[in-house]
LUMDOFI-352309 format. One record per residue (C-alpha): residue number from 1; x, y, z. Coordinates in steps of 0.1 Angstrom, whole numbers, m for minus. Example, Ala and Ser with C-alpha at 12.3 -4.5 7.8 and 13.67 -1.06 7.14 Angstrom:
// LUMDOFI-352309
1;123;m45;78;
2;137;m11;71;
***
This chain:
// LUMDOFI-352309
1;m508;451;775;
2;m502;479;792;
3;m509;516;776;
4;m467;522;773;
5;m467;490;753;
6;m499;500;735;
7;m488;538;724;
8;m448;515;715;
9;m470;496;693;
10;m488;519;677;
11;m457;542;670;
12;m438;510;654;
13;m470;505;631;
14;m469;545;619;
15;m430;539;612;
16;m433;506;593;
17;m462;525;569;
18;m442;555;566;
19;m411;535;558;
20;m431;513;535;
21;m446;543;519;
22;m409;559;508;
23;m401;527;495;
24;m431;522;474;
25;m422;564;464;
26;m384;553;453;
27;m396;524;435;
28;m414;544;416;
29;m400;572;408;
30;m369;551;405;
31;m377;527;378;
32;m364;544;347;
33;m349;579;344;
34;m370;599;316;
35;m367;633;300;
36;m383;653;276;
37;m392;685;257;
38;m420;692;234;
39;m429;722;212;
40;m464;730;200;
41;m467;754;173;
42;m494;777;189;
43;m508;786;155;
44;m516;748;148;
45;m551;734;137;
46;m553;696;148;
47;m587;695;139;
48;m582;696;105;
49;m557;667;103;
50;m579;632;97;
51;m552;610;84;
52;m515;609;90;
53;m483;590;71;
54;m458;574;97;
55;m428;579;74;
56;m397;557;80;
57;m371;567;107;
58;m334;580;106;
59;m318;550;125;
60;m287;563;147;
61;m285;538;169;
62;m264;506;169;
63;m296;488;166;
64;m300;479;127;
65;m334;472;133;
66;m344;500;153;
67;m363;521;133;
68;m389;495;123;
69;m389;486;163;
70;m400;525;170;
71;m421;533;142;
72;m442;499;145;
73;m451;506;184;
74;m455;542;172;
75;m482;530;145;
76;m499;512;174;
77;m502;537;200;
78;m514;564;179;
79;m539;538;164;
80;m552;531;196;
81;m560;566;204;
82;m585;568;181;
83;m574;608;172;
84;m558;596;137;
85;m566;574;110;
86;m529;561;101;
87;m521;546;63;
88;m506;512;66;
89;m470;508;62;
90;m468;490;29;
91;m492;515;12;
92;m467;543;24;
93;m438;526;14;
94;m454;521;m23;
95;m456;555;m18;
96;m430;565;m12;
97;m410;542;m42;
98;m428;559;m67;
99;m425;595;m54;
100;m387;593;m46;
101;m379;589;m91;
102;m400;627;m92;
103;m378;641;m65;
104;m347;628;m88;
105;m332;600;m61;
106;m337;563;m65;
107;m357;545;m45;
108;m342;534;m14;
109;m317;560;m7;
110;m325;583;24;
111;m337;615;12;
112;m341;648;30;
113;m382;650;32;
114;m385;691;19;
115;m420;706;7;
116;m423;695;m24;
117;m419;658;m12;
118;m440;663;13;
119;m468;672;m11;
120;m464;644;m30;
121;m472;622;2;
122;m503;643;6;
123;m518;636;m27;
124;m506;598;m30;
125;m516;591;5;
126;m545;616;12;
127;m529;624;44;
128;m530;663;62;
129;m497;653;78;
130;m474;633;85;
131;m449;620;117;
132;m409;611;112;
133;m382;613;133;
134;m347;599;146;
135;m339;572;170;
136;m305;583;182;
137;m302;557;211;
138;m317;521;212;
139;m295;501;235;
140;m294;470;260;
141;m277;471;295;
142;m240;462;295;
143;m216;460;324;
144;m237;469;351;
145;m254;497;329;
146;m296;499;320;
147;m304;500;286;
148;m315;534;273;
149;m341;543;243;
150;m338;583;228;
151;m361;590;200;
152;m371;623;181;
153;m401;631;170;
154;m422;651;149;
155;m449;660;131;
156;m452;677;96;
157;m480;697;78;
158;m480;683;42;
159;m496;709;26;
160;m469;737;43;
161;m439;715;51;
162;m451;734;86;
163;m435;717;122;
164;m470;710;139;
165;m454;695;167;
166;m425;682;182;
167;m408;658;211;
168;m382;643;222;
169;m379;617;248;
170;m354;598;263;
171;m356;571;288;
172;m332;549;312;
173;m337;515;318;
174;m318;512;353;
175;m319;539;377;
176;m300;545;410;
177;m330;532;431;
178;m339;504;412;
179;m301;493;415;
180;m304;498;451;
181;m333;479;453;
182;m322;447;435;
183;m345;452;405;
184;m336;445;370;
185;m332;465;348;
186;m360;476;321;
187;m359;461;285;
188;m360;479;254;
189;m392;471;241;
190;m408;484;269;
191;m386;520;270;
192;m396;522;236;
193;m431;522;244;
194;m427;540;278;
195;m406;565;254;
196;m432;564;225;
197;m464;570;256;
198;m447;600;270;
199;m435;618;238;
200;m475;607;225;
201;m493;625;259;
202;m472;657;249;
203;m497;659;218;
204;m534;640;224;
***
């Protein structure tokens, strides 16, 4: 092999490596679009929080089970981090059914969480804070459009009602690069997990 052939071969290898690197970067960055905003109360002290309750989500999406799906995944993810104890959802349901009549509403009705209700929840469940939020979008892909999950989460102090932390995350199951590369869109289950992990990463 001549010197010129060796140089040419080495150059081609370098170009190939760079090309593969660019493709990898485009793939990773284009797996699913995501955006997030967060707020952490500068005066918040999370060290006193030992146990939390995750309340039912306000579901504004077209999937009637989206709130439960988000809540289930959130519970598992919070517990897996072993920072706070999480009250079992059945116990939360019992407490809310007992508290709602005390706040002048019938059990099963949607009630705005005010300071009085937060204190009652804190007393009955022995929690220092609650997590709650809304599902703004929970849609599967259609007509070439990828699915999307958009959630809003916040943590409130049960004794004062102060917002300790808040985050809003939106993730897309398809992106321009995934489409160009021919990759399938990401399903709502994976998008849910991604959105929750992004949100919690701004807290833990």
